[in-house]
C-alpha positions as CSV (number, residue, x, y, z in Angstrom):
1,M,99.2,94.2,119.3
2,A,97.1,91.3,120.7
3,F,93.9,93.0,119.4
4,R,95.5,93.4,116.0
5,R,96.6,89.7,116.0
6,L,93.0,88.8,116.8
7,L,91.6,90.8,113.9
8,R,94.3,89.7,111.5
9,G,93.7,86.1,112.5
10,T,96.1,83.2,112.7
11,I,97.0,81.2,109.7
12,P,97.6,77.5,110.5
13,W,101.3,76.7,110.4
14,V,100.8,74.1,107.8
15,Q,99.2,76.6,105.4
16,L,102.1,79.0,105.9
17,E,104.5,76.2,105.2
18,E,102.6,75.4,102.0
19,V,102.8,79.1,100.9
20,A,106.5,79.2,101.6
21,R,107.0,76.0,99.7
22,A,105.0,77.5,96.8
23,V,107.3,80.5,96.8
24,L,110.4,78.4,96.8
25,D,109.1,76.2,94.0
26,R,108.3,79.3,91.9
27,Y,111.9,80.4,92.1
28,G,113.5,77.0,91.6
29,E,114.6,76.4,95.2
30,D,114.5,72.9,96.7
31,S,114.4,74.2,100.3
32,G,114.8,77.4,102.3
33,R,114.6,79.1,105.6
34,V,111.4,80.9,106.7
35,R,111.0,83.4,109.4
36,F,108.1,85.6,110.5
37,L,108.1,89.3,111.2
38,E,106.3,90.8,114.1
39,A,104.7,93.6,112.1
40,D,102.1,96.1,113.3
41,N,99.7,95.1,110.5
42,W,96.0,94.4,110.3
43,L,95.9,93.2,106.7
44,S,98.4,90.4,106.2
45,T,100.8,87.9,107.7
46,P,104.4,88.8,106.6
47,M,107.3,86.4,106.4
48,V,110.8,86.3,104.9
49,V,111.7,83.3,102.8
50,E,115.4,82.5,102.4
51,D,116.4,86.1,103.4
52,R,115.6,87.0,99.7
53,W,111.8,87.3,99.4
54,F,109.4,89.4,101.6
55,V,106.1,87.5,101.4
56,K,102.7,88.9,102.6
57,V,99.9,86.4,103.0
58,I,96.4,87.9,102.8
59,T,93.5,85.8,104.0
60,P,89.7,86.2,103.5
61,Q,89.6,87.5,107.1
62,N,92.2,90.2,106.2
63,S,90.0,91.1,103.3
64,L,87.0,91.5,105.6
65,V,89.0,93.6,108.0
66,H,90.1,95.8,105.1
67,A,86.4,96.3,104.1
68,L,85.6,97.3,107.7
69,L,88.5,99.7,107.9
70,T,87.7,101.2,104.5
71,T,84.1,101.8,105.6
72,G,85.2,103.4,108.8
73,R,87.7,105.7,107.1
74,N,85.2,106.7,104.5
75,I,82.8,107.6,107.3
76,G,85.6,109.7,108.9
77,A,86.1,111.4,105.5
78,F,82.4,112.2,105.4
79,S,82.6,113.8,108.9
80,S,85.4,116.0,107.6
81,G,83.1,117.3,104.9
82,T,84.5,115.4,101.9
83,A,83.4,112.4,100.0
84,G,84.9,109.0,101.0
85,F,87.9,108.2,98.9
86,F,89.1,104.8,100.2
87,E,88.5,101.8,98.0
88,H,88.1,98.1,98.9
89,F,89.0,95.2,96.8
90,G,86.7,92.2,96.9
91,T,89.1,89.3,97.3
92,P,92.5,88.6,98.9
93,Y,94.0,88.0,95.5
94,E,92.7,91.4,94.3
95,M,94.3,93.0,97.3
96,A,97.6,91.3,96.5
97,E,97.4,92.4,92.9
98,H,96.7,96.0,93.8
99,E,99.7,96.2,96.2
100,L,102.0,94.8,93.5
101,A,100.6,97.3,91.0
102,A,100.9,100.2,93.4
103,T,104.5,99.3,94.2
104,E,105.4,99.0,90.5
105,R,103.9,102.5,89.9
106,M,105.8,104.1,92.7
107,R,109.1,102.7,91.3
108,E,108.2,104.0,87.8
109,L,107.9,107.5,89.4
110,G,111.3,107.3,91.0
111,V,109.9,106.6,94.5
112,N,112.0,104.0,96.2
113,A,110.0,100.9,97.0
114,P,111.0,97.2,97.4
115,E,111.1,95.5,94.0
116,P,107.7,93.9,93.3
117,L,108.1,90.4,92.0
118,E,104.7,88.8,91.7
119,A,101.2,88.3,93.2
120,F,99.5,84.9,93.1
121,E,96.6,83.1,94.6
122,Y,97.1,80.1,96.9
123,D,94.2,78.1,98.5
124,G,91.9,81.2,98.6
125,M,94.7,83.5,99.9
126,G,96.4,86.3,98.1
127,V,100.2,86.2,98.2
128,V,102.5,89.2,97.4
129,V,106.2,88.6,96.8
130,L,108.6,91.6,97.1
131,E,112.3,92.1,97.4
132,Y,113.4,91.7,101.0
133,L,115.3,94.7,102.4
134,P,117.7,93.4,105.0
135,E,118.4,95.3,108.2
136,F,115.8,98.0,107.6
137,R,114.4,100.3,110.2
138,T,111.1,102.1,110.2
139,L,111.1,105.9,110.4
140,D,110.0,106.0,114.0
141,D,112.9,103.8,115.0
142,L,115.5,106.4,114.0
143,A,117.0,109.3,116.0
144,S,115.3,112.6,115.5
145,E,118.3,114.1,113.8
146,T,118.3,111.3,111.2
147,V,114.5,111.8,110.6
148,D,115.0,115.5,110.2
149,G,117.6,114.9,107.5
150,L,115.2,112.4,105.7
151,A,112.1,114.6,106.0
152,P,112.6,116.5,102.7
153,T,112.9,113.2,100.9
154,V,109.7,111.9,102.5
155,F,107.8,114.9,101.1
156,E,109.6,114.8,97.8
157,F,108.5,111.2,97.2
158,L,105.0,111.9,98.4
159,H,104.7,114.9,96.1
160,R,106.1,112.9,93.2
161,M,103.3,110.4,93.6
162,H,100.7,113.2,93.9
163,E,101.9,115.0,90.8
164,D,101.2,111.8,88.9
165,G,97.7,111.3,90.3
166,L,98.7,108.6,92.8
167,A,97.9,108.7,96.5
168,H,99.4,106.5,99.2
169,G,96.3,106.3,101.3
170,D,98.0,104.7,104.4
171,F,101.0,107.0,105.2
172,R,102.4,106.4,108.6
173,S,105.9,105.9,110.1
174,E,105.7,102.1,109.9
175,N,105.3,102.4,106.1
176,V,108.5,104.3,105.6
177,L,111.6,102.1,105.7
178,V,115.2,103.0,105.8
179,A,117.8,100.5,104.6
180,G,121.4,101.7,104.5
181,D,121.1,105.4,103.4
182,D,117.9,104.8,101.3
183,L,114.3,105.6,102.2
184,Y,111.5,103.3,100.9
185,F,107.7,103.6,100.8
186,I,105.6,100.5,101.3
187,D,102.0,99.5,101.7
188,A,100.2,102.0,99.5
189,T,96.5,101.4,99.6
190,S,93.7,102.2,97.1
191,V,91.8,105.4,96.7
192,R,89.1,106.4,94.2
193,D,90.3,108.3,91.3
194,A,87.4,110.7,91.5
195,A,88.5,111.9,94.9
196,I,92.2,112.1,94.3
197,A,92.5,115.7,95.4
198,D,91.1,114.9,98.9
199,A,93.2,111.8,99.1
200,R,96.4,113.8,98.4
201,A,95.4,116.3,101.1
202,Y,94.8,113.4,103.5
203,D,98.2,111.9,102.6
204,L,99.9,115.2,103.4
205,A,98.1,115.5,106.7
206,C,99.2,111.9,107.6
207,A,102.8,112.7,106.8
208,L,102.8,115.9,108.9
209,G,101.1,113.9,111.7
210,A,103.7,111.1,111.5
211,L,106.7,113.5,111.5
212,E,105.5,115.9,114.2
213,P,106.2,113.6,117.2
214,L,109.6,112.8,115.7
215,I,111.0,116.2,114.6
216,G,108.5,118.7,115.7
217,A,105.7,120.5,113.8
218,H,107.8,123.4,112.5
219,A,110.5,121.2,111.0
220,A,107.9,118.9,109.5
221,V,106.0,121.8,107.9
222,D,109.2,123.5,106.7
223,A,110.2,120.2,104.9
224,A,106.7,119.9,103.4
225,R,106.8,123.6,102.2
226,E,109.5,122.9,99.7
227,P,107.4,120.8,97.3
228,Y,103.9,121.8,98.4
229,T,102.1,125.1,98.0
230,A,100.4,127.1,100.7
231,A,97.0,126.1,99.3
232,E,98.0,122.4,99.6
233,L,99.1,122.8,103.1
234,L,95.9,124.5,104.1
235,A,93.9,121.7,102.4
236,A,95.9,119.1,104.4
237,E,95.1,121.1,107.6
238,E,91.4,120.2,107.2
239,F,92.2,116.5,107.6
240,L,94.4,116.7,110.7
241,D,91.6,115.9,113.2
242,F,90.4,113.0,111.0
243,V,93.9,111.5,110.8
244,N,94.4,112.0,114.6
245,I,91.6,109.7,115.5
246,R,93.3,106.8,113.8
247,P,94.9,104.4,116.4
248,D,98.2,104.5,114.5
249,H,98.6,108.3,114.7
250,D,99.2,110.4,117.7
251,F,100.3,114.0,117.2
252,D,99.5,117.6,118.3
253,A,97.1,118.9,115.6
254,A,97.0,122.4,117.1
255,V,100.8,122.8,116.9
256,I,100.8,121.6,113.3
257,R,98.1,124.1,112.4
258,G,100.1,126.9,114.0
259,A,103.2,125.9,112.0
260,V,101.2,125.8,108.8
261,E,99.7,129.2,109.5
262,R,103.2,130.6,110.1
263,V,104.5,129.6,106.7
264,V,101.4,130.5,104.7
265,E,100.9,134.0,106.0
Protein backbone atom coordinates (compact mmCIF):
# COMPACT_ATOMS: atom_id res chain seq x y z
CA MET A 1 0.00 0.00 0.00
CA ALA A 2 2.85 2.43 0.77
CA PHE A 3 4.31 1.86 -2.71
CA ARG A 4 0.92 2.44 -4.29
CA ARG A 5 0.52 5.66 -2.33
CA LEU A 6 3.94 6.77 -3.54
CA LEU A 7 3.04 6.11 -7.18
CA ARG A 8 -0.42 7.60 -6.85
CA GLY A 9 1.09 10.68 -5.25
CA THR A 10 -0.34 12.89 -2.57
CA ILE A 11 -2.66 15.74 -3.49
CA PRO A 12 -2.25 18.73 -1.15
CA TRP A 13 -5.13 18.99 1.26
CA VAL A 14 -6.00 22.47 0.07
CA GLN A 15 -6.52 21.17 -3.49
CA LEU A 16 -8.76 18.35 -2.30
CA GLU A 17 -10.78 20.84 -0.28
CA GLU A 18 -11.14 22.95 -3.42
CA VAL A 19 -12.36 19.95 -5.43
CA ALA A 20 -14.87 19.06 -2.71
CA ARG A 21 -16.02 22.68 -2.65
CA ALA A 22 -16.45 22.60 -6.43
CA VAL A 23 -18.58 19.45 -6.19
CA LEU A 24 -20.78 20.99 -3.49
CA ASP A 25 -21.18 24.17 -5.53
CA ARG A 26 -22.18 22.21 -8.62
CA TYR A 27 -24.99 20.53 -6.65
CA GLY A 28 -26.17 23.64 -4.85
CA GLU A 29 -24.85 22.80 -1.39
CA ASP A 30 -23.36 25.48 0.86
CA SER A 31 -21.29 23.03 2.89
CA GLY A 32 -20.78 19.33 3.41
CA ARG A 33 -18.72 16.61 5.03
CA VAL A 34 -15.78 15.06 3.17
CA ARG A 35 -14.08 11.78 4.00
CA PHE A 36 -11.41 9.82 2.22
CA LEU A 37 -11.44 6.12 1.39
CA GLU A 38 -8.39 3.93 1.85
CA ALA A 39 -8.65 2.37 -1.60
CA ASP A 40 -6.16 -0.01 -3.22
CA ASN A 41 -5.93 2.23 -6.25
CA TRP A 42 -3.04 3.45 -8.39
CA LEU A 43 -4.96 5.83 -10.55
CA SER A 44 -6.94 8.29 -8.44
CA THR A 45 -7.65 9.64 -4.98
CA PRO A 46 -11.20 8.70 -3.94
CA MET A 47 -13.34 10.60 -1.48
CA VAL A 48 -16.97 10.75 -0.40
CA VAL A 49 -18.71 14.11 -0.24
CA GLU A 50 -21.72 14.52 2.04
CA ASP A 51 -22.29 10.73 1.96
CA ARG A 52 -23.97 11.28 -1.41
CA TRP A 53 -21.26 11.58 -4.02
CA PHE A 54 -18.33 9.29 -4.68
CA VAL A 55 -15.61 11.51 -6.16
CA LYS A 56 -12.40 10.35 -7.84
CA VAL A 57 -9.64 12.91 -8.36
CA ILE A 58 -7.20 12.07 -11.16
CA THR A 59 -3.91 13.97 -11.31
CA PRO A 60 -1.27 14.28 -14.05
CA GLN A 61 0.81 11.81 -12.01
CA ASN A 62 -2.05 9.33 -12.06
CA SER A 63 -2.21 9.76 -15.85
CA LEU A 64 1.54 9.06 -16.09
CA VAL A 65 1.19 5.93 -13.96
CA HIS A 66 -1.72 4.82 -16.17
CA ALA A 67 0.49 5.23 -19.25
CA LEU A 68 3.24 3.13 -17.63
CA LEU A 69 0.79 0.42 -16.56
CA THR A 70 -0.78 0.39 -20.02
CA THR A 71 2.63 -0.09 -21.63
CA GLY A 72 3.51 -2.89 -19.23
CA ARG A 73 0.24 -4.69 -19.75
CA ASN A 74 0.55 -4.44 -23.51
CA ILE A 75 4.06 -5.90 -23.31
CA GLY A 76 2.58 -8.74 -21.26
CA ALA A 77 -0.07 -9.27 -23.93
CA PHE A 78 2.66 -9.44 -26.58
CA SER A 79 4.40 -12.10 -24.49
CA SER A 80 1.16 -14.11 -24.54
CA GLY A 81 1.22 -14.09 -28.32
CA THR A 82 -1.42 -11.42 -28.91
CA ALA A 83 -1.40 -7.78 -29.85
CA GLY A 84 -1.59 -5.28 -27.01
CA PHE A 85 -5.16 -4.22 -26.36
CA PHE A 86 -4.99 -1.69 -23.52
CA GLU A 87 -5.45 1.97 -24.39
CA HIS A 88 -4.20 5.08 -22.62
CA PHE A 89 -5.89 8.47 -22.51
CA GLY A 90 -3.66 11.51 -22.70
CA THR A 91 -4.96 13.72 -19.90
CA PRO A 92 -6.57 13.33 -16.46
CA TYR A 93 -9.80 14.82 -17.81
CA GLU A 94 -9.89 12.32 -20.69
CA MET A 95 -9.43 9.51 -18.16
CA ALA A 96 -12.34 10.91 -16.14
CA GLU A 97 -14.53 11.23 -19.23
CA HIS A 98 -13.80 7.63 -20.24
CA GLU A 99 -14.70 6.24 -16.82
CA LEU A 100 -17.97 8.13 -16.86
CA ALA A 101 -18.79 6.90 -20.39
CA ALA A 102 -17.85 3.28 -19.56
CA THR A 103 -20.07 3.37 -16.46
CA GLU A 104 -22.97 4.78 -18.48
CA ARG A 105 -22.57 2.05 -21.08
CA MET A 106 -22.51 -0.72 -18.49
CA ARG A 107 -25.77 0.55 -17.01
CA GLU A 108 -27.34 0.74 -20.48
CA LEU A 109 -26.56 -2.96 -20.85
CA GLY A 110 -28.25 -3.83 -17.57
CA VAL A 111 -24.98 -4.28 -15.67
CA ASN A 112 -25.23 -2.77 -12.20
CA ALA A 113 -22.85 0.14 -11.70
CA PRO A 114 -23.00 3.27 -9.55
CA GLU A 115 -24.98 6.01 -11.27
CA PRO A 116 -22.56 8.20 -13.26
CA LEU A 117 -23.23 11.88 -12.61
CA GLU A 118 -20.52 13.90 -14.34
CA ALA A 119 -16.86 14.38 -15.19
CA PHE A 120 -15.19 17.75 -15.12
CA GLU A 121 -11.74 19.33 -15.11
CA TYR A 122 -10.44 21.26 -12.13
CA ASP A 123 -7.01 22.88 -11.98
CA GLY A 124 -5.51 20.37 -14.42
CA MET A 125 -7.09 17.39 -12.65
CA GLY A 126 -9.88 15.12 -13.86
CA VAL A 127 -12.81 14.68 -11.50
CA VAL A 128 -15.42 11.90 -11.76
CA VAL A 129 -18.60 12.12 -9.72
CA LEU A 130 -20.63 8.95 -9.17
CA GLU A 131 -23.42 7.80 -6.93
CA TYR A 132 -22.07 6.72 -3.54
CA LEU A 133 -23.00 3.21 -2.48
CA PRO A 134 -23.19 3.16 1.34
CA GLU A 135 -21.99 0.17 3.29
CA PHE A 136 -20.60 -1.69 0.30
CA ARG A 137 -18.15 -4.55 0.50
CA THR A 138 -15.79 -5.82 -2.14
CA LEU A 139 -16.10 -9.37 -3.42
CA ASP A 140 -13.03 -10.57 -1.51
CA ASP A 141 -14.49 -9.27 1.78
CA LEU A 142 -17.38 -11.73 1.62
CA ALA A 143 -17.73 -15.28 2.91
CA SER A 144 -17.02 -17.96 0.32
CA GLU A 145 -20.63 -19.17 0.46
CA THR A 146 -21.85 -15.68 -0.43
CA VAL A 147 -19.35 -15.35 -3.28
CA ASP A 148 -20.39 -18.75 -4.59
CA GLY A 149 -23.98 -17.53 -4.81
CA LEU A 150 -22.91 -14.34 -6.59
CA ALA A 151 -20.53 -15.99 -9.08
CA PRO A 152 -23.19 -16.67 -11.76
CA THR A 153 -24.16 -12.97 -11.69
CA VAL A 154 -20.50 -11.97 -12.04
CA PHE A 155 -20.17 -13.97 -15.25
CA GLU A 156 -23.62 -12.99 -16.49
CA PHE A 157 -22.71 -9.28 -16.19
CA LEU A 158 -19.31 -9.82 -17.79
CA HIS A 159 -20.86 -11.79 -20.66
CA ARG A 160 -23.49 -9.10 -21.17
CA MET A 161 -20.69 -6.56 -21.65
CA HIS A 162 -18.81 -8.87 -23.98
CA GLU A 163 -21.85 -9.57 -26.13
CA ASP A 164 -22.16 -5.85 -26.75
CA GLY A 165 -18.49 -5.42 -27.69
CA LEU A 166 -17.43 -3.94 -24.35
CA ALA A 167 -14.57 -5.23 -22.21
CA HIS A 168 -13.83 -4.33 -18.60
CA GLY A 169 -10.04 -4.46 -18.88
CA ASP A 170 -9.33 -4.34 -15.13
CA PHE A 171 -11.48 -7.07 -13.60
CA ARG A 172 -10.44 -7.96 -10.05
CA SER A 173 -12.22 -8.57 -6.75
CA GLU A 174 -11.75 -4.97 -5.62
CA ASN A 175 -13.72 -3.80 -8.66
CA VAL A 176 -16.80 -5.83 -7.77
CA LEU A 177 -18.88 -4.24 -5.03
CA VAL A 178 -21.81 -5.69 -3.12
CA ALA A 179 -24.28 -3.29 -1.49
CA GLY A 180 -27.30 -4.87 0.10
CA ASP A 181 -28.17 -7.79 -2.15
CA ASP A 182 -26.92 -6.14 -5.33
CA LEU A 183 -23.63 -6.62 -7.15
CA TYR A 184 -21.95 -3.72 -8.96
CA PHE A 185 -19.03 -3.40 -11.40
CA ILE A 186 -16.73 -0.39 -11.18
CA ASP A 187 -13.51 0.94 -12.74
CA ALA A 188 -13.79 -0.35 -16.29
CA THR A 189 -10.71 0.65 -18.27
CA SER A 190 -10.16 1.18 -21.99
CA VAL A 191 -9.27 -1.41 -24.60
CA ARG A 192 -8.73 -1.02 -28.31
CA ASP A 193 -11.74 -1.98 -30.41
CA ALA A 194 -9.55 -3.84 -32.90
CA ALA A 195 -8.44 -6.26 -30.18
CA ILE A 196 -11.78 -6.76 -28.44
CA ALA A 197 -11.76 -10.57 -28.79
CA ASP A 198 -8.45 -10.85 -26.93
CA ALA A 199 -9.64 -8.33 -24.36
CA ARG A 200 -12.74 -10.42 -23.65
CA ALA A 201 -10.62 -13.55 -23.19
CA TYR A 202 -8.38 -11.57 -20.84
CA ASP A 203 -11.43 -10.38 -18.86
CA LEU A 204 -12.65 -13.95 -18.46
CA ALA A 205 -9.20 -15.09 -17.32
CA CYS A 206 -9.15 -12.25 -14.77
CA ALA A 207 -12.57 -13.23 -13.44
CA LEU A 208 -11.60 -16.89 -13.10
CA GLY A 209 -8.39 -15.84 -11.37
CA ALA A 210 -10.23 -13.52 -8.99
CA LEU A 211 -12.80 -16.16 -8.00
CA GLU A 212 -10.51 -19.20 -7.73
CA PRO A 213 -9.03 -18.22 -4.32
CA LEU A 214 -12.51 -17.37 -3.02
CA ILE A 215 -14.65 -20.34 -4.13
CA GLY A 216 -12.25 -22.75 -5.84
CA ALA A 217 -11.46 -23.36 -9.50
CA HIS A 218 -14.24 -25.85 -10.21
CA ALA A 219 -16.99 -23.63 -8.80
CA ALA A 220 -15.61 -20.62 -10.69
CA VAL A 221 -15.41 -22.50 -14.00
CA ASP A 222 -18.85 -24.05 -13.52
CA ALA A 223 -20.33 -20.56 -13.02
CA ALA A 224 -18.51 -19.28 -16.11
CA ARG A 225 -19.66 -22.24 -18.19
CA GLU A 226 -23.28 -21.07 -18.08
CA PRO A 227 -22.89 -17.98 -20.31
CA TYR A 228 -19.55 -18.82 -21.97
CA THR A 229 -18.77 -21.48 -24.56
CA ALA A 230 -16.02 -24.07 -24.34
CA ALA A 231 -14.08 -22.18 -27.01
CA GLU A 232 -14.28 -18.97 -24.96
CA LEU A 233 -13.03 -20.73 -21.85
CA LEU A 234 -10.10 -22.19 -23.77
CA ALA A 235 -9.28 -18.73 -25.15
CA ALA A 236 -9.26 -17.35 -21.59
CA GLU A 237 -6.96 -20.16 -20.51
CA GLU A 238 -4.23 -18.69 -22.75
CA PHE A 239 -4.16 -15.52 -20.63
CA LEU A 240 -3.99 -17.09 -17.17
CA ASP A 241 -0.21 -16.84 -16.79
CA PHE A 242 -0.23 -13.25 -18.01
CA VAL A 243 -2.94 -12.30 -15.51
CA ASN A 244 -1.19 -14.13 -12.68
CA ILE A 245 1.93 -11.95 -12.89
CA ARG A 246 -0.15 -8.89 -11.97
CA PRO A 247 0.42 -7.85 -8.34
CA ASP A 248 -3.33 -7.67 -7.72
CA HIS A 249 -3.99 -11.30 -8.73
CA ASP A 250 -2.81 -14.45 -6.97
CA PHE A 251 -4.34 -17.77 -8.01
CA ASP A 252 -3.48 -21.33 -9.03
CA ALA A 253 -3.47 -21.24 -12.83
CA ALA A 254 -2.81 -24.97 -13.12
CA VAL A 255 -5.90 -25.83 -11.09
CA ILE A 256 -8.04 -23.49 -13.23
CA ARG A 257 -6.69 -25.14 -16.38
CA GLY A 258 -7.64 -28.52 -15.00
CA ALA A 259 -11.15 -27.32 -14.22
CA VAL A 260 -11.52 -25.85 -17.71
CA GLU A 261 -10.34 -29.05 -19.36
CA ARG A 262 -12.84 -30.99 -17.26
CA VAL A 263 -15.83 -29.03 -18.55
CA VAL A 264 -14.75 -28.75 -22.21
CA GLU A 265 -13.96 -32.41 -22.78
